[in-house]
C-alpha positions as a LaTeX table, in Angstrom:
\begin{tabular}{lrrr}
\hline
Residue & $x$ (\AA) & $y$ (\AA) & $z$ (\AA) \\
\hline
Unk1 & 5.22 & 1.16 & $-26.55$ \\
Unk2 & 5.61 & 2.47 & $-22.97$ \\
Unk3 & 4.58 & 0.06 & $-20.23$ \\
Unk4 & 1.65 & 1.35 & $-18.18$ \\
Unk5 & 2.31 & 1.31 & $-14.42$ \\
Unk6 & 0.55 & $-1.42$ & $-12.49$ \\
Unk7 & $-1.79$ & $-0.27$ & $-9.72$ \\
Unk8 & $-2.82$ & $-2.88$ & $-7.15$ \\
Unk9 & $-6.32$ & $-2.95$ & $-5.63$ \\
Unk10 & $-7.68$ & $-5.50$ & $-3.20$ \\
Unk11 & $-10.74$ & $-7.57$ & $-3.99$ \\
Unk12 & $-12.44$ & $-9.68$ & $-1.33$ \\
Unk13 & $-15.49$ & $-11.78$ & $-0.55$ \\
Unk14 & $-18.51$ & $-9.77$ & 0.60 \\
Unk15 & $-21.36$ & $-12.13$ & 1.52 \\
Unk16 & $-23.51$ & $-9.16$ & 2.49 \\
Unk17 & $-23.62$ & $-8.16$ & $-1.18$ \\
Unk18 & $-23.03$ & $-11.37$ & $-3.11$ \\
Unk19 & $-22.04$ & $-14.89$ & $-2.07$ \\
Unk20 & $-19.24$ & $-16.75$ & $-3.79$ \\
Unk21 & $-17.59$ & $-13.75$ & $-5.45$ \\
Unk22 & $-14.59$ & $-11.50$ & $-4.88$ \\
Unk23 & $-15.82$ & $-7.92$ & $-5.36$ \\
Unk24 & $-14.55$ & $-4.45$ & $-6.20$ \\
Unk25 & $-16.53$ & $-1.59$ & $-7.71$ \\
Unk26 & $-15.99$ & $-1.20$ & $-11.45$ \\
Unk27 & $-15.58$ & 2.57 & $-11.04$ \\
Unk28 & $-12.17$ & 2.09 & $-9.36$ \\
Unk29 & $-10.94$ & $-0.04$ & $-12.24$ \\
Unk30 & $-12.16$ & 2.40 & $-14.88$ \\
Unk31 & $-10.72$ & 5.45 & $-13.09$ \\
Unk32 & $-7.25$ & 3.85 & $-12.97$ \\
Unk33 & $-7.39$ & 2.78 & $-16.63$ \\
Unk34 & $-8.54$ & 6.26 & $-17.71$ \\
Unk35 & $-5.62$ & 7.77 & $-15.78$ \\
Unk36 & $-3.13$ & 5.61 & $-17.67$ \\
Unk37 & $-2.61$ & 2.76 & $-15.22$ \\
Unk38 & $-3.11$ & $-1.00$ & $-15.41$ \\
Unk39 & $-5.21$ & $-2.34$ & $-12.51$ \\
Unk40 & $-4.12$ & $-5.55$ & $-10.83$ \\
Unk41 & $-6.84$ & $-7.03$ & $-8.62$ \\
Unk42 & $-5.41$ & $-8.75$ & $-5.57$ \\
Unk43 & $-7.58$ & $-11.41$ & $-3.89$ \\
Unk44 & $-7.92$ & $-11.54$ & $-0.13$ \\
Unk45 & $-8.28$ & $-15.14$ & 1.05 \\
Unk46 & $-7.19$ & $-15.14$ & 4.66 \\
Unk47 & $-3.42$ & $-15.33$ & 4.24 \\
Unk48 & $-1.88$ & $-11.86$ & 4.57 \\
Unk49 & 1.53 & $-13.40$ & 3.94 \\
Unk50 & 0.58 & $-13.51$ & 0.26 \\
Unk51 & 0.98 & $-9.72$ & 0.12 \\
Unk52 & 4.72 & $-10.24$ & $-0.32$ \\
Unk53 & 4.07 & $-12.17$ & $-3.54$ \\
Unk54 & 2.02 & $-9.38$ & $-5.11$ \\
Unk55 & 4.10 & $-6.35$ & $-4.10$ \\
Unk56 & 6.93 & $-6.98$ & $-6.61$ \\
Unk57 & 4.32 & $-6.85$ & $-9.41$ \\
Unk58 & 3.10 & $-3.37$ & $-8.44$ \\
Unk59 & 4.14 & 0.23 & $-9.06$ \\
Unk60 & 1.36 & 1.80 & $-6.98$ \\
Unk61 & $-1.42$ & 0.86 & $-4.57$ \\
Unk62 & $-5.01$ & 2.09 & $-4.40$ \\
Unk63 & $-6.83$ & 1.37 & $-1.12$ \\
Unk64 & $-10.56$ & 1.45 & $-1.93$ \\
Unk65 & $-13.76$ & 1.85 & 0.08 \\
Unk66 & $-15.75$ & $-0.96$ & 1.62 \\
Unk67 & $-16.71$ & $-2.35$ & 5.00 \\
Unk68 & $-16.09$ & $-0.84$ & 8.43 \\
Unk69 & $-12.51$ & $-1.16$ & 9.64 \\
Unk70 & $-12.26$ & $-3.72$ & 12.44 \\
Unk71 & $-12.11$ & $-1.72$ & 15.73 \\
Unk72 & $-9.81$ & $-4.27$ & 17.38 \\
Unk73 & $-7.08$ & $-3.12$ & 14.99 \\
Unk74 & $-6.98$ & 0.24 & 16.79 \\
Unk75 & $-7.59$ & $-1.15$ & 20.27 \\
Unk76 & $-11.36$ & $-0.73$ & 20.62 \\
Unk77 & $-14.44$ & $-2.91$ & 20.93 \\
Unk78 & $-17.15$ & $-2.27$ & 18.33 \\
Unk79 & $-20.09$ & 0.01 & 18.98 \\
Unk80 & $-23.50$ & $-1.49$ & 18.23 \\
Unk81 & $-23.58$ & 0.50 & 14.96 \\
Unk82 & $-20.56$ & $-1.44$ & 13.68 \\
Unk83 & $-22.08$ & $-4.65$ & 12.39 \\
Unk84 & $-20.15$ & $-5.67$ & 9.25 \\
Unk85 & $-16.38$ & $-6.04$ & 9.13 \\
Unk86 & $-13.87$ & $-8.22$ & 7.29 \\
Unk87 & $-10.76$ & $-8.60$ & 9.44 \\
Unk88 & $-9.06$ & $-10.97$ & 6.96 \\
Unk89 & $-9.37$ & $-8.30$ & 4.25 \\
Unk90 & $-8.16$ & $-5.62$ & 6.68 \\
Unk91 & $-5.04$ & $-7.61$ & 7.57 \\
Unk92 & $-4.22$ & $-8.44$ & 3.94 \\
Unk93 & $-4.56$ & $-4.81$ & 2.96 \\
Unk94 & $-2.53$ & $-3.63$ & 5.95 \\
Unk95 & 0.26 & $-5.95$ & 4.82 \\
Unk96 & 0.06 & $-4.48$ & 1.31 \\
Unk97 & 0.14 & $-0.92$ & 2.67 \\
Unk98 & 3.15 & $-1.57$ & 4.91 \\
Unk99 & 4.99 & $-3.33$ & 2.11 \\
Unk100 & 4.25 & $-0.57$ & $-0.38$ \\
Unk101 & 5.45 & 2.14 & 2.01 \\
Unk102 & 8.63 & 0.20 & 2.82 \\
Unk103 & 9.39 & 0.13 & $-0.91$ \\
Unk104 & 8.61 & 3.82 & $-1.46$ \\
Unk105 & 5.63 & 2.94 & $-3.64$ \\
Unk106 & 2.85 & 5.56 & $-3.96$ \\
Unk107 & $-0.39$ & 4.84 & $-2.11$ \\
Unk108 & $-3.80$ & 6.48 & $-2.60$ \\
Unk109 & $-6.66$ & 5.78 & $-0.15$ \\
Unk110 & $-10.37$ & 6.34 & $-0.74$ \\
Unk111 & $-13.13$ & 6.36 & 1.96 \\
Unk112 & $-12.39$ & 3.17 & 3.95 \\
Unk113 & $-8.92$ & 3.57 & 2.46 \\
Unk114 & $-8.20$ & 6.79 & 4.37 \\
Unk115 & $-9.45$ & 5.10 & 7.53 \\
Unk116 & $-7.33$ & 1.98 & 7.07 \\
Unk117 & $-4.22$ & 4.01 & 6.25 \\
Unk118 & $-4.76$ & 5.99 & 9.43 \\
Unk119 & $-5.12$ & 2.84 & 11.53 \\
Unk120 & $-2.10$ & 1.26 & 9.82 \\
Unk121 & 0.21 & 4.00 & 11.11 \\
Unk122 & $-1.21$ & 4.46 & 14.60 \\
Unk123 & $-4.31$ & 6.66 & 14.27 \\
Unk124 & $-7.85$ & 6.05 & 15.52 \\
Unk125 & $-11.34$ & 6.34 & 14.03 \\
Unk126 & $-14.80$ & 7.51 & 14.87 \\
Unk127 & $-16.64$ & 4.21 & 14.73 \\
Unk128 & $-19.96$ & 5.94 & 14.09 \\
Unk129 & $-20.18$ & 9.66 & 13.41 \\
Unk130 & $-23.86$ & 10.11 & 14.39 \\
Unk131 & $-23.16$ & 8.51 & 17.78 \\
Unk132 & $-19.76$ & 10.06 & 18.51 \\
Unk133 & $-19.57$ & 13.44 & 16.75 \\
Unk134 & $-22.05$ & 16.09 & 17.96 \\
Unk135 & $-23.38$ & 18.34 & 15.20 \\
Unk136 & $-22.23$ & 16.06 & 12.39 \\
Unk137 & $-23.51$ & 16.69 & 8.87 \\
Unk138 & $-25.12$ & 14.01 & 6.72 \\
Unk139 & $-22.10$ & 12.00 & 5.54 \\
Unk140 & $-23.94$ & 8.79 & 4.58 \\
Unk141 & $-25.98$ & 9.54 & 1.47 \\
Unk142 & $-28.07$ & 6.97 & $-0.41$ \\
Unk143 & $-25.89$ & 4.73 & $-2.58$ \\
Unk144 & $-28.24$ & 5.35 & $-5.53$ \\
Unk145 & $-26.75$ & 8.85 & $-5.96$ \\
Unk146 & $-23.06$ & 7.96 & $-5.94$ \\
Unk147 & $-22.22$ & 10.59 & $-8.55$ \\
Unk148 & $-24.01$ & 13.46 & $-6.80$ \\
Unk149 & $-22.15$ & 16.19 & $-4.91$ \\
Unk150 & $-23.65$ & 16.45 & $-1.44$ \\
Unk151 & $-21.50$ & 18.55 & 0.92 \\
Unk152 & $-18.67$ & 21.08 & 0.89 \\
Unk153 & $-15.03$ & 20.43 & 1.70 \\
Unk154 & $-12.31$ & 22.97 & 2.50 \\
Unk155 & $-8.79$ & 22.17 & 1.30 \\
Unk156 & $-5.68$ & 23.21 & 3.19 \\
Unk157 & $-3.78$ & 25.91 & 1.26 \\
Unk158 & $-0.64$ & 24.65 & $-0.51$ \\
Unk159 & $-1.53$ & 21.03 & 0.25 \\
Unk160 & $-1.22$ & 18.30 & $-2.36$ \\
Unk161 & $-5.01$ & 18.11 & $-2.59$ \\
Unk162 & $-5.30$ & 21.82 & $-3.30$ \\
Unk163 & $-2.59$ & 21.57 & $-5.96$ \\
Unk164 & $-4.45$ & 18.68 & $-7.61$ \\
Unk165 & $-8.02$ & 19.96 & $-7.25$ \\
Unk166 & $-7.48$ & 23.73 & $-7.37$ \\
Unk167 & $-8.47$ & 26.47 & $-4.97$ \\
Unk168 & $-12.07$ & 26.92 & $-6.11$ \\
Unk169 & $-14.89$ & 25.89 & $-3.71$ \\
Unk170 & $-15.18$ & 22.11 & $-3.58$ \\
Unk171 & $-18.17$ & 19.82 & $-3.05$ \\
Unk172 & $-17.95$ & 16.04 & $-2.84$ \\
Unk173 & $-20.06$ & 12.90 & $-2.59$ \\
Unk174 & $-20.25$ & 11.14 & 0.77 \\
Unk175 & $-21.04$ & 7.53 & 1.81 \\
Unk176 & $-19.54$ & 6.78 & 5.22 \\
Unk177 & $-20.35$ & 6.67 & 8.92 \\
Unk178 & $-16.76$ & 6.20 & 10.11 \\
Unk179 & $-13.95$ & 8.75 & 9.82 \\
Unk180 & $-10.45$ & 9.64 & 10.99 \\
Unk181 & $-10.51$ & 10.65 & 14.66 \\
Unk182 & $-6.89$ & 10.98 & 15.78 \\
Unk183 & $-4.59$ & 11.33 & 12.75 \\
Unk184 & $-1.64$ & 8.95 & 12.65 \\
Unk185 & 1.78 & 10.41 & 13.54 \\
Unk186 & 3.25 & 12.00 & 10.44 \\
Unk187 & $-0.13$ & 12.56 & 8.77 \\
Unk188 & $-1.15$ & 16.10 & 7.81 \\
Unk189 & $-4.86$ & 16.89 & 7.59 \\
Unk190 & $-5.46$ & 18.53 & 4.21 \\
Unk191 & $-9.26$ & 18.65 & 3.92 \\
Unk192 & $-12.26$ & 19.01 & 6.24 \\
Unk193 & $-16.03$ & 19.13 & 5.88 \\
Unk194 & $-17.92$ & 22.13 & 7.24 \\
Unk195 & $-18.57$ & 20.22 & 10.50 \\
Unk196 & $-14.84$ & 19.62 & 10.97 \\
Unk197 & $-14.80$ & 15.94 & 9.96 \\
Unk198 & $-11.47$ & 15.06 & 8.34 \\
Unk199 & $-11.85$ & 14.53 & 4.58 \\
Unk200 & $-8.23$ & 14.34 & 3.42 \\
Unk201 & $-4.73$ & 13.51 & 4.67 \\
Unk202 & $-1.27$ & 13.26 & 3.19 \\
Unk203 & 2.16 & 12.08 & 4.25 \\
Unk204 & 4.93 & 12.95 & 1.78 \\
Unk205 & 7.51 & 10.92 & 3.71 \\
Unk206 & 5.45 & 7.78 & 3.20 \\
Unk207 & 4.43 & 8.78 & $-0.35$ \\
Unk208 & 0.72 & 8.54 & 0.43 \\
Unk209 & $-2.42$ & 10.65 & 0.26 \\
Unk210 & $-6.08$ & 9.87 & 0.87 \\
Unk211 & $-9.61$ & 11.28 & 0.74 \\
Unk212 & $-12.82$ & 10.40 & 2.55 \\
Unk213 & $-15.15$ & 10.88 & $-0.44$ \\
Unk214 & $-15.48$ & 8.76 & $-3.61$ \\
Unk215 & $-13.74$ & 10.46 & $-6.57$ \\
Unk216 & $-13.93$ & 7.26 & $-8.64$ \\
Unk217 & $-17.67$ & 7.90 & $-8.99$ \\
Unk218 & $-17.12$ & 11.54 & $-10.03$ \\
Unk219 & $-14.42$ & 11.40 & $-12.70$ \\
Unk220 & $-16.82$ & 11.09 & $-15.64$ \\
Unk221 & $-19.26$ & 13.85 & $-14.68$ \\
Unk222 & $-16.79$ & 16.07 & $-12.79$ \\
Unk223 & $-13.39$ & 16.04 & $-14.56$ \\
Unk224 & $-11.81$ & 18.00 & $-11.72$ \\
Unk225 & $-11.40$ & 14.76 & $-9.76$ \\
Unk226 & $-9.44$ & 12.94 & $-12.48$ \\
Unk227 & $-6.23$ & 14.53 & $-11.24$ \\
Unk228 & $-6.35$ & 12.41 & $-8.07$ \\
Unk229 & $-5.90$ & 9.26 & $-10.17$ \\
Unk230 & $-3.50$ & 10.82 & $-12.66$ \\
Unk231 & $-1.25$ & 11.78 & $-9.75$ \\
Unk232 & $-1.16$ & 8.18 & $-8.50$ \\
Unk233 & $-0.27$ & 6.92 & $-11.97$ \\
Unk234 & 2.40 & 9.60 & $-12.46$ \\
Unk235 & 4.01 & 8.71 & $-9.14$ \\
Unk236 & 3.80 & 5.02 & $-10.05$ \\
Unk237 & 5.61 & 5.77 & $-13.33$ \\
Unk238 & 8.37 & 7.46 & $-11.35$ \\
Unk239 & 8.57 & 4.46 & $-9.01$ \\
Unk240 & 8.72 & 2.05 & $-11.97$ \\
Unk241 & 11.55 & 4.05 & $-13.55$ \\
Unk242 & 13.84 & 4.13 & $-10.53$ \\
\hline
\end{tabular}
């Protein structure tokens, strides 16, 4: 029986939601399993040096959504709208990202994941779109409608995202107030919302791609988005077979 590739995902304390638990949304786990991967949940407990112990167990890395990225990591002080961060989680996940890229392992970022990947390689963020981006659309919908498509996205022709999602008009769900501001060196912008906010990036040299929306909450009702996870698993299979 073929061995399913192992996809790492961080799980961390979130006292804002639930005390005494490490948390990750079930939809990430189910999307990876449905795509043919085996999720491995990696705890964040304040020692980013532990990333080196988990990386040899992995064939791919998924960087999920979550809290705001700590502004100090890209050289800024927080705006008043940035009130909940987890720097220990950020640093653990940054260590995982750097280690995965050094090994040539595929990396897929979602929502906070695209933001953290951008910061990891030298980019900056809008800390709060309503405060810093004139004319911004509504990007922070109510969490009760996580599977609902809320705004349009345009994909760059011939990009990886267009190849995976097709050239037909695309709408996505949206639950964020931060976003990529200055893309990291080497990153190509592959998707934008109608207001110009960056919704997708890729970097073939680093074997990574990322989106700002939440495809894990769309794969059951909108099969089009399953390809984003299948691609991660396929690349992880290639990595495992090297």
